[in-house]
PDB file with one MODEL, atoms N, CA, C and O in Angstrom:
MODEL        1
ATOM      1  N   UNK A   1     -68.360 -65.553 -31.303  1.00  0.00           N
ATOM      2  CA  UNK A   1     -66.922 -65.438 -31.429  1.00  0.00           C
ATOM      3  C   UNK A   1     -66.302 -66.722 -30.936  1.00  0.00           C
ATOM      4  O   UNK A   1     -66.636 -67.215 -29.858  1.00  0.00           O
ATOM      5  N   UNK A   2     -65.411 -67.253 -31.719  1.00  0.00           N
ATOM      6  CA  UNK A   2     -64.755 -68.491 -31.350  1.00  0.00           C
ATOM      7  C   UNK A   2     -63.695 -68.259 -30.297  1.00  0.00           C
ATOM      8  O   UNK A   2     -63.755 -67.288 -29.542  1.00  0.00           O
ATOM      9  N   UNK A   3     -62.743 -69.139 -30.252  1.00  0.00           N
ATOM     10  CA  UNK A   3     -61.681 -69.067 -29.271  1.00  0.00           C
ATOM     11  C   UNK A   3     -60.844 -67.801 -29.451  1.00  0.00           C
ATOM     12  O   UNK A   3     -60.344 -67.528 -30.542  1.00  0.00           O
ATOM     13  N   UNK A   4     -60.699 -67.045 -28.390  1.00  0.00           N
ATOM     14  CA  UNK A   4     -59.933 -65.792 -28.453  1.00  0.00           C
ATOM     15  C   UNK A   4     -58.479 -66.055 -28.799  1.00  0.00           C
ATOM     16  O   UNK A   4     -57.845 -65.231 -29.459  1.00  0.00           O
ATOM     17  N   UNK A   5     -57.943 -67.181 -28.371  1.00  0.00           N
ATOM     18  CA  UNK A   5     -56.530 -67.472 -28.654  1.00  0.00           C
ATOM     19  C   UNK A   5     -56.284 -67.641 -30.149  1.00  0.00           C
ATOM     20  O   UNK A   5     -55.207 -67.298 -30.636  1.00  0.00           O
ATOM     21  N   UNK A   6     -57.260 -68.160 -30.882  1.00  0.00           N
ATOM     22  CA  UNK A   6     -57.123 -68.302 -32.331  1.00  0.00           C
ATOM     23  C   UNK A   6     -57.066 -66.925 -32.983  1.00  0.00           C
ATOM     24  O   UNK A   6     -56.293 -66.712 -33.918  1.00  0.00           O
ATOM     25  N   UNK A   7     -57.875 -65.995 -32.500  1.00  0.00           N
ATOM     26  CA  UNK A   7     -57.848 -64.631 -33.026  1.00  0.00           C
ATOM     27  C   UNK A   7     -56.497 -63.975 -32.765  1.00  0.00           C
ATOM     28  O   UNK A   7     -55.932 -63.331 -33.649  1.00  0.00           O
ATOM     29  N   UNK A   8     -55.983 -64.141 -31.553  1.00  0.00           N
ATOM     30  CA  UNK A   8     -54.693 -63.544 -31.204  1.00  0.00           C
ATOM     31  C   UNK A   8     -53.589 -64.123 -32.093  1.00  0.00           C
ATOM     32  O   UNK A   8     -52.728 -63.382 -32.566  1.00  0.00           O
ATOM     33  N   UNK A   9     -53.605 -65.410 -32.318  1.00  0.00           N
ATOM     34  CA  UNK A   9     -52.600 -66.044 -33.178  1.00  0.00           C
ATOM     35  C   UNK A   9     -52.681 -65.492 -34.590  1.00  0.00           C
ATOM     36  O   UNK A   9     -51.655 -65.155 -35.180  1.00  0.00           O
ATOM     37  N   UNK A  10     -53.881 -65.396 -35.138  1.00  0.00           N
ATOM     38  CA  UNK A  10     -54.048 -64.889 -36.501  1.00  0.00           C
ATOM     39  C   UNK A  10     -53.672 -63.411 -36.613  1.00  0.00           C
ATOM     40  O   UNK A  10     -53.053 -62.999 -37.594  1.00  0.00           O
ATOM     41  N   UNK A  11     -54.040 -62.628 -35.623  1.00  0.00           N
ATOM     42  CA  UNK A  11     -53.688 -61.205 -35.626  1.00  0.00           C
ATOM     43  C   UNK A  11     -52.171 -61.047 -35.568  1.00  0.00           C
ATOM     44  O   UNK A  11     -51.602 -60.258 -36.322  1.00  0.00           O
ATOM     45  N   UNK A  12     -51.519 -61.783 -34.688  1.00  0.00           N
ATOM     46  CA  UNK A  12     -50.066 -61.679 -34.560  1.00  0.00           C
ATOM     47  C   UNK A  12     -49.348 -62.161 -35.815  1.00  0.00           C
ATOM     48  O   UNK A  12     -48.315 -61.605 -36.189  1.00  0.00           O
ATOM     49  N   UNK A  13     -49.875 -63.172 -36.457  1.00  0.00           N
ATOM     50  CA  UNK A  13     -49.278 -63.655 -37.713  1.00  0.00           C
ATOM     51  C   UNK A  13     -49.351 -62.562 -38.781  1.00  0.00           C
ATOM     52  O   UNK A  13     -48.382 -62.316 -39.499  1.00  0.00           O
ATOM     53  N   UNK A  14     -50.496 -61.920 -38.873  1.00  0.00           N
ATOM     54  CA  UNK A  14     -50.661 -60.852 -39.863  1.00  0.00           C
ATOM     55  C   UNK A  14     -49.758 -59.660 -39.546  1.00  0.00           C
ATOM     56  O   UNK A  14     -49.159 -59.080 -40.452  1.00  0.00           O
ATOM     57  N   UNK A  15     -49.656 -59.295 -38.277  1.00  0.00           N
ATOM     58  CA  UNK A  15     -48.786 -58.183 -37.898  1.00  0.00           C
ATOM     59  C   UNK A  15     -47.317 -58.518 -38.139  1.00  0.00           C
ATOM     60  O   UNK A  15     -46.533 -57.656 -38.536  1.00  0.00           O
ATOM     61  N   UNK A  16     -46.956 -59.762 -37.898  1.00  0.00           N
ATOM     62  CA  UNK A  16     -45.572 -60.184 -38.142  1.00  0.00           C
ATOM     63  C   UNK A  16     -45.252 -60.111 -39.638  1.00  0.00           C
ATOM     64  O   UNK A  16     -44.137 -59.755 -40.020  1.00  0.00           O
ATOM     65  N   UNK A  17     -46.228 -60.449 -40.477  1.00  0.00           N
ATOM     66  CA  UNK A  17     -46.015 -60.416 -41.927  1.00  0.00           C
ATOM     67  C   UNK A  17     -45.704 -59.017 -42.443  1.00  0.00           C
ATOM     68  O   UNK A  17     -45.028 -58.872 -43.462  1.00  0.00           O
ATOM     69  N   UNK A  18     -46.184 -57.989 -41.755  1.00  0.00           N
ATOM     70  CA  UNK A  18     -45.855 -56.617 -42.173  1.00  0.00           C
ATOM     71  C   UNK A  18     -44.703 -56.054 -41.349  1.00  0.00           C
ATOM     72  O   UNK A  18     -44.425 -54.855 -41.377  1.00  0.00           O
ATOM     73  N   UNK A  19     -44.042 -56.941 -40.616  1.00  0.00           N
ATOM     74  CA  UNK A  19     -42.881 -56.574 -39.799  1.00  0.00           C
ATOM     75  C   UNK A  19     -43.197 -55.524 -38.740  1.00  0.00           C
ATOM     76  O   UNK A  19     -42.394 -54.630 -38.471  1.00  0.00           O
ATOM     77  N   UNK A  20     -44.369 -55.648 -38.151  1.00  0.00           N
ATOM     78  CA  UNK A  20     -44.782 -54.746 -37.078  1.00  0.00           C
ATOM     79  C   UNK A  20     -44.213 -55.253 -35.761  1.00  0.00           C
ATOM     80  O   UNK A  20     -44.107 -56.460 -35.545  1.00  0.00           O
ATOM     81  N   UNK A  21     -43.847 -54.326 -34.886  1.00  0.00           N
ATOM     82  CA  UNK A  21     -43.392 -54.725 -33.553  1.00  0.00           C
ATOM     83  C   UNK A  21     -44.542 -54.716 -32.542  1.00  0.00           C
ATOM     84  O   UNK A  21     -44.328 -54.909 -31.345  1.00  0.00           O
ATOM     85  N   UNK A  22     -45.747 -54.492 -33.030  1.00  0.00           N
ATOM     86  CA  UNK A  22     -46.947 -54.528 -32.195  1.00  0.00           C
ATOM     87  C   UNK A  22     -47.509 -55.945 -32.232  1.00  0.00           C
ATOM     88  O   UNK A  22     -47.613 -56.551 -33.299  1.00  0.00           O
ATOM     89  N   UNK A  23     -47.867 -56.467 -31.072  1.00  0.00           N
ATOM     90  CA  UNK A  23     -48.457 -57.803 -30.978  1.00  0.00           C
ATOM     91  C   UNK A  23     -49.752 -57.729 -30.190  1.00  0.00           C
ATOM     92  O   UNK A  23     -49.886 -56.943 -29.252  1.00  0.00           O
ATOM     93  N   UNK A  24     -50.695 -58.556 -30.587  1.00  0.00           N
ATOM     94  CA  UNK A  24     -51.931 -58.665 -29.831  1.00  0.00           C
ATOM     95  C   UNK A  24     -51.709 -59.557 -28.630  1.00  0.00           C
ATOM     96  O   UNK A  24     -51.112 -60.627 -28.744  1.00  0.00           O
ATOM     97  N   UNK A  25     -52.190 -59.113 -27.469  1.00  0.00           N
ATOM     98  CA  UNK A  25     -52.059 -59.894 -26.239  1.00  0.00           C
ATOM     99  C   UNK A  25     -53.352 -60.612 -25.877  1.00  0.00           C
ATOM    100  O   UNK A  25     -53.339 -61.727 -25.356  1.00  0.00           O
ATOM    101  N   UNK A  26     -54.465 -59.951 -26.163  1.00  0.00           N
ATOM    102  CA  UNK A  26     -55.748 -60.459 -25.690  1.00  0.00           C
ATOM    103  C   UNK A  26     -56.859 -59.865 -26.542  1.00  0.00           C
ATOM    104  O   UNK A  26     -56.774 -58.713 -26.967  1.00  0.00           O
ATOM    105  N   UNK A  27     -57.892 -60.647 -26.789  1.00  0.00           N
ATOM    106  CA  UNK A  27     -59.049 -60.180 -27.545  1.00  0.00           C
ATOM    107  C   UNK A  27     -60.277 -60.348 -26.660  1.00  0.00           C
ATOM    108  O   UNK A  27     -60.485 -61.399 -26.054  1.00  0.00           O
ATOM    109  N   UNK A  28     -61.078 -59.303 -26.598  1.00  0.00           N
ATOM    110  CA  UNK A  28     -62.296 -59.340 -25.791  1.00  0.00           C
ATOM    111  C   UNK A  28     -63.470 -58.873 -26.633  1.00  0.00           C
ATOM    112  O   UNK A  28     -63.375 -57.863 -27.331  1.00  0.00           O
ATOM    113  N   UNK A  29     -64.558 -59.593 -26.571  1.00  0.00           N
ATOM    114  CA  UNK A  29     -65.753 -59.212 -27.320  1.00  0.00           C
ATOM    115  C   UNK A  29     -66.687 -58.449 -26.405  1.00  0.00           C
ATOM    116  O   UNK A  29     -67.030 -58.914 -25.318  1.00  0.00           O
ATOM    117  N   UNK A  30     -67.087 -57.295 -26.847  1.00  0.00           N
ATOM    118  CA  UNK A  30     -68.093 -56.501 -26.157  1.00  0.00           C
ATOM    119  C   UNK A  30     -69.405 -56.693 -26.916  1.00  0.00           C
ATOM    120  O   UNK A  30     -69.439 -57.408 -27.918  1.00  0.00           O
ATOM    121  N   UNK A  31     -70.462 -56.075 -26.460  1.00  0.00           N
ATOM    122  CA  UNK A  31     -71.767 -56.292 -27.079  1.00  0.00           C
ATOM    123  C   UNK A  31     -71.801 -55.855 -28.542  1.00  0.00           C
ATOM    124  O   UNK A  31     -72.480 -56.490 -29.349  1.00  0.00           O
ATOM    125  N   UNK A  32     -71.095 -54.801 -28.902  1.00  0.00           N
ATOM    126  CA  UNK A  32     -71.143 -54.326 -30.290  1.00  0.00           C
ATOM    127  C   UNK A  32     -69.767 -54.173 -30.921  1.00  0.00           C
ATOM    128  O   UNK A  32     -69.652 -53.590 -31.999  1.00  0.00           O
ATOM    129  N   UNK A  33     -68.722 -54.683 -30.278  1.00  0.00           N
ATOM    130  CA  UNK A  33     -67.383 -54.496 -30.837  1.00  0.00           C
ATOM    131  C   UNK A  33     -66.420 -55.562 -30.342  1.00  0.00           C
ATOM    132  O   UNK A  33     -66.737 -56.364 -29.463  1.00  0.00           O
ATOM    133  N   UNK A  34     -65.242 -55.542 -30.931  1.00  0.00           N
ATOM    134  CA  UNK A  34     -64.150 -56.406 -30.510  1.00  0.00           C
ATOM    135  C   UNK A  34     -63.039 -55.501 -30.024  1.00  0.00           C
ATOM    136  O   UNK A  34     -62.659 -54.556 -30.716  1.00  0.00           O
ATOM    137  N   UNK A  35     -62.510 -55.781 -28.833  1.00  0.00           N
ATOM    138  CA  UNK A  35     -61.417 -54.991 -28.279  1.00  0.00           C
ATOM    139  C   UNK A  35     -60.158 -55.843 -28.337  1.00  0.00           C
ATOM    140  O   UNK A  35     -60.149 -56.991 -27.895  1.00  0.00           O
ATOM    141  N   UNK A  36     -59.095 -55.264 -28.891  1.00  0.00           N
ATOM    142  CA  UNK A  36     -57.820 -55.972 -28.997  1.00  0.00           C
ATOM    143  C   UNK A  36     -56.805 -55.240 -28.137  1.00  0.00           C
ATOM    144  O   UNK A  36     -56.516 -54.065 -28.366  1.00  0.00           O
ATOM    145  N   UNK A  37     -56.265 -55.938 -27.146  1.00  0.00           N
ATOM    146  CA  UNK A  37     -55.229 -55.383 -26.289  1.00  0.00           C
ATOM    147  C   UNK A  37     -53.882 -55.714 -26.918  1.00  0.00           C
ATOM    148  O   UNK A  37     -53.664 -56.837 -27.373  1.00  0.00           O
ATOM    149  N   UNK A  38     -52.988 -54.747 -26.945  1.00  0.00           N
ATOM    150  CA  UNK A  38     -51.681 -54.948 -27.585  1.00  0.00           C
ATOM    151  C   UNK A  38     -50.552 -54.742 -26.585  1.00  0.00           C
ATOM    152  O   UNK A  38     -50.755 -54.239 -25.480  1.00  0.00           O
ATOM    153  N   UNK A  39     -49.346 -55.150 -27.008  1.00  0.00           N
ATOM    154  CA  UNK A  39     -48.176 -55.031 -26.151  1.00  0.00           C
ATOM    155  C   UNK A  39     -47.615 -53.620 -26.100  1.00  0.00           C
ATOM    156  O   UNK A  39     -46.810 -53.314 -25.221  1.00  0.00           O
ATOM    157  N   UNK A  40     -48.018 -52.758 -27.014  1.00  0.00           N
ATOM    158  CA  UNK A  40     -47.547 -51.379 -27.068  1.00  0.00           C
ATOM    159  C   UNK A  40     -48.719 -50.460 -27.370  1.00  0.00           C
ATOM    160  O   UNK A  40     -49.754 -50.888 -27.880  1.00  0.00           O
ATOM    161  N   UNK A  41     -48.532 -49.205 -27.048  1.00  0.00           N
ATOM    162  CA  UNK A  41     -49.532 -48.206 -27.422  1.00  0.00           C
ATOM    163  C   UNK A  41     -49.421 -48.018 -28.932  1.00  0.00           C
ATOM    164  O   UNK A  41     -48.333 -47.790 -29.460  1.00  0.00           O
ATOM    165  N   UNK A  42     -50.541 -48.113 -29.611  1.00  0.00           N
ATOM    166  CA  UNK A  42     -50.564 -47.989 -31.064  1.00  0.00           C
ATOM    167  C   UNK A  42     -50.709 -46.523 -31.430  1.00  0.00           C
ATOM    168  O   UNK A  42     -51.612 -45.836 -30.952  1.00  0.00           O
ATOM    169  N   UNK A  43     -49.810 -46.055 -32.281  1.00  0.00           N
ATOM    170  CA  UNK A  43     -49.900 -44.673 -32.745  1.00  0.00           C
ATOM    171  C   UNK A  43     -51.124 -44.513 -33.629  1.00  0.00           C
ATOM    172  O   UNK A  43     -51.529 -45.451 -34.316  1.00  0.00           O
ATOM    173  N   UNK A  44     -51.703 -43.343 -33.613  1.00  0.00           N
ATOM    174  CA  UNK A  44     -52.900 -43.109 -34.410  1.00  0.00           C
ATOM    175  C   UNK A  44     -52.648 -43.346 -35.897  1.00  0.00           C
ATOM    176  O   UNK A  44     -53.564 -43.728 -36.626  1.00  0.00           O
ATOM    177  N   UNK A  45     -51.422 -43.124 -36.348  1.00  0.00           N
ATOM    178  CA  UNK A  45     -51.103 -43.360 -37.758  1.00  0.00           C
ATOM    179  C   UNK A  45     -51.120 -44.848 -38.114  1.00  0.00           C
ATOM    180  O   UNK A  45     -51.228 -45.204 -39.288  1.00  0.00           O
ATOM    181  N   UNK A  46     -51.016 -45.714 -37.109  1.00  0.00           N
ATOM    182  CA  UNK A  46     -51.015 -47.160 -37.358  1.00  0.00           C
ATOM    183  C   UNK A  46     -52.404 -47.785 -37.274  1.00  0.00           C
ATOM    184  O   UNK A  46     -52.590 -48.932 -37.679  1.00  0.00           O
ATOM    185  N   UNK A  47     -53.385 -47.040 -36.751  1.00  0.00           N
ATOM    186  CA  UNK A  47     -54.720 -47.612 -36.576  1.00  0.00           C
ATOM    187  C   UNK A  47     -55.303 -48.130 -37.881  1.00  0.00           C
ATOM    188  O   UNK A  47     -55.817 -49.247 -37.921  1.00  0.00           O
ATOM    189  N   UNK A  48     -55.236 -47.353 -38.934  1.00  0.00           N
ATOM    190  CA  UNK A  48     -55.844 -47.762 -40.201  1.00  0.00           C
ATOM    191  C   UNK A  48     -55.171 -49.004 -40.767  1.00  0.00           C
ATOM    192  O   UNK A  48     -55.850 -49.894 -41.279  1.00  0.00           O
ATOM    193  N   UNK A  49     -53.851 -49.078 -40.684  1.00  0.00           N
ATOM    194  CA  UNK A  49     -53.135 -50.246 -41.179  1.00  0.00           C
ATOM    195  C   UNK A  49     -53.534 -51.485 -40.404  1.00  0.00           C
ATOM    196  O   UNK A  49     -53.825 -52.524 -40.996  1.00  0.00           O
ATOM    197  N   UNK A  50     -53.549 -51.384 -39.090  1.00  0.00           N
ATOM    198  CA  UNK A  50     -53.902 -52.529 -38.260  1.00  0.00           C
ATOM    199  C   UNK A  50     -55.366 -52.911 -38.466  1.00  0.00           C
ATOM    200  O   UNK A  50     -55.693 -54.098 -38.495  1.00  0.00           O
ATOM    201  N   UNK A  51     -56.241 -51.935 -38.609  1.00  0.00           N
ATOM    202  CA  UNK A  51     -57.655 -52.221 -38.856  1.00  0.00           C
ATOM    203  C   UNK A  51     -57.829 -52.986 -40.172  1.00  0.00           C
ATOM    204  O   UNK A  51     -58.611 -53.935 -40.231  1.00  0.00           O
ATOM    205  N   UNK A  52     -57.113 -52.587 -41.221  1.00  0.00           N
ATOM    206  CA  UNK A  52     -57.188 -53.288 -42.512  1.00  0.00           C
ATOM    207  C   UNK A  52     -56.722 -54.725 -42.383  1.00  0.00           C
ATOM    208  O   UNK A  52     -57.352 -55.637 -42.918  1.00  0.00           O
ATOM    209  N   UNK A  53     -55.625 -54.928 -41.679  1.00  0.00           N
ATOM    210  CA  UNK A  53     -55.085 -56.278 -41.492  1.00  0.00           C
ATOM    211  C   UNK A  53     -56.099 -57.157 -40.783  1.00  0.00           C
ATOM    212  O   UNK A  53     -56.362 -58.281 -41.210  1.00  0.00           O
ATOM    213  N   UNK A  54     -56.661 -56.650 -39.713  1.00  0.00           N
ATOM    214  CA  UNK A  54     -57.595 -57.438 -38.917  1.00  0.00           C
ATOM    215  C   UNK A  54     -58.864 -57.743 -39.700  1.00  0.00           C
ATOM    216  O   UNK A  54     -59.409 -58.841 -39.589  1.00  0.00           O
ATOM    217  N   UNK A  55     -59.337 -56.790 -40.485  1.00  0.00           N
ATOM    218  CA  UNK A  55     -60.540 -57.033 -41.286  1.00  0.00           C
ATOM    219  C   UNK A  55     -60.304 -58.085 -42.358  1.00  0.00           C
ATOM    220  O   UNK A  55     -61.260 -58.710 -42.818  1.00  0.00           O
ATOM    221  N   UNK A  56     -59.056 -58.299 -42.772  1.00  0.00           N
ATOM    222  CA  UNK A  56     -58.740 -59.293 -43.793  1.00  0.00           C
ATOM    223  C   UNK A  56     -58.496 -60.686 -43.228  1.00  0.00           C
ATOM    224  O   UNK A  56     -58.381 -61.646 -43.990  1.00  0.00           O
ATOM    225  N   UNK A  57     -58.415 -60.810 -41.914  1.00  0.00           N
ATOM    226  CA  UNK A  57     -58.213 -62.117 -41.296  1.00  0.00           C
ATOM    227  C   UNK A  57     -59.519 -62.895 -41.357  1.00  0.00           C
ATOM    228  O   UNK A  57     -60.583 -62.366 -41.034  1.00  0.00           O
ATOM    229  N   UNK A  58     -59.431 -64.145 -41.770  1.00  0.00           N
ATOM    230  CA  UNK A  58     -60.622 -64.980 -41.878  1.00  0.00           C
ATOM    231  C   UNK A  58     -61.248 -65.199 -40.504  1.00  0.00           C
ATOM    232  O   UNK A  58     -60.562 -65.176 -39.483  1.00  0.00           O
ATOM    233  N   UNK A  59     -62.525 -65.406 -40.498  1.00  0.00           N
ATOM    234  CA  UNK A  59     -63.304 -65.752 -39.304  1.00  0.00           C
ATOM    235  C   UNK A  59     -63.447 -64.619 -38.307  1.00  0.00           C
ATOM    236  O   UNK A  59     -63.812 -64.869 -37.159  1.00  0.00           O
ATOM    237  N   UNK A  60     -63.175 -63.384 -38.699  1.00  0.00           N
ATOM    238  CA  UNK A  60     -63.450 -62.251 -37.825  1.00  0.00           C
ATOM    239  C   UNK A  60     -64.513 -61.415 -38.509  1.00  0.00           C
ATOM    240  O   UNK A  60     -64.361 -61.029 -39.668  1.00  0.00           O
ATOM    241  N   UNK A  61     -65.578 -61.140 -37.797  1.00  0.00           N
ATOM    242  CA  UNK A  61     -66.646 -60.323 -38.335  1.00  0.00           C
ATOM    243  C   UNK A  61     -66.179 -58.876 -38.330  1.00  0.00           C
ATOM    244  O   UNK A  61     -66.167 -58.225 -37.285  1.00  0.00           O
ATOM    245  N   UNK A  62     -65.795 -58.373 -39.500  1.00  0.00           N
ATOM    246  CA  UNK A  62     -65.215 -57.043 -39.577  1.00  0.00           C
ATOM    247  C   UNK A  62     -66.211 -55.929 -39.232  1.00  0.00           C
ATOM    248  O   UNK A  62     -65.799 -54.796 -38.981  1.00  0.00           O
ATOM    249  N   UNK A  63     -67.491 -56.228 -39.215  1.00  0.00           N
ATOM    250  CA  UNK A  63     -68.468 -55.222 -38.827  1.00  0.00           C
ATOM    251  C   UNK A  63     -68.342 -54.849 -37.353  1.00  0.00           C
ATOM    252  O   UNK A  63     -68.777 -53.772 -36.945  1.00  0.00           O
ATOM    253  N   UNK A  64     -67.748 -55.735 -36.553  1.00  0.00           N
ATOM    254  CA  UNK A  64     -67.629 -55.502 -35.128  1.00  0.00           C
ATOM    255  C   UNK A  64     -66.318 -54.849 -34.721  1.00  0.00           C
ATOM    256  O   UNK A  64     -66.101 -54.601 -33.535  1.00  0.00           O
ATOM    257  N   UNK A  65     -65.444 -54.565 -35.672  1.00  0.00           N
ATOM    258  CA  UNK A  65     -64.156 -53.989 -35.346  1.00  0.00           C
ATOM    259  C   UNK A  65     -64.253 -52.480 -35.387  1.00  0.00           C
ATOM    260  O   UNK A  65     -64.651 -51.891 -36.392  1.00  0.00           O
ATOM    261  N   UNK A  66     -63.882 -51.867 -34.280  1.00  0.00           N
ATOM    262  CA  UNK A  66     -63.923 -50.406 -34.196  1.00  0.00           C
ATOM    263  C   UNK A  66     -62.589 -49.921 -33.651  1.00  0.00           C
ATOM    264  O   UNK A  66     -61.953 -50.602 -32.847  1.00  0.00           O
ATOM    265  N   UNK A  67     -62.173 -48.746 -34.091  1.00  0.00           N
ATOM    266  CA  UNK A  67     -60.968 -48.134 -33.540  1.00  0.00           C
ATOM    267  C   UNK A  67     -61.374 -46.874 -32.805  1.00  0.00           C
ATOM    268  O   UNK A  67     -62.396 -46.261 -33.110  1.00  0.00           O
ATOM    269  N   UNK A  68     -60.567 -46.501 -31.843  1.00  0.00           N
ATOM    270  CA  UNK A  68     -60.890 -45.312 -31.059  1.00  0.00           C
ATOM    271  C   UNK A  68     -60.387 -44.058 -31.743  1.00  0.00           C
ATOM    272  O   UNK A  68     -60.570 -42.957 -31.224  1.00  0.00           O
TER     273      UNK A  68
ENDMDL
END
């Protein structure tokens, strides 16, 4: 995983493009997943939308993205 700040910038750009008020604050890589900390609690109805956006961002291995 490259620089976490680049991931946060790309995630926030994508979220801004869909006019979301949710922003990524921090990205942490675990052994089998990527954890994204946000500025707000994400509603369960928004998980799929945010997951799709993140999987479409270049340079992120979408196999490692999991939602709770």
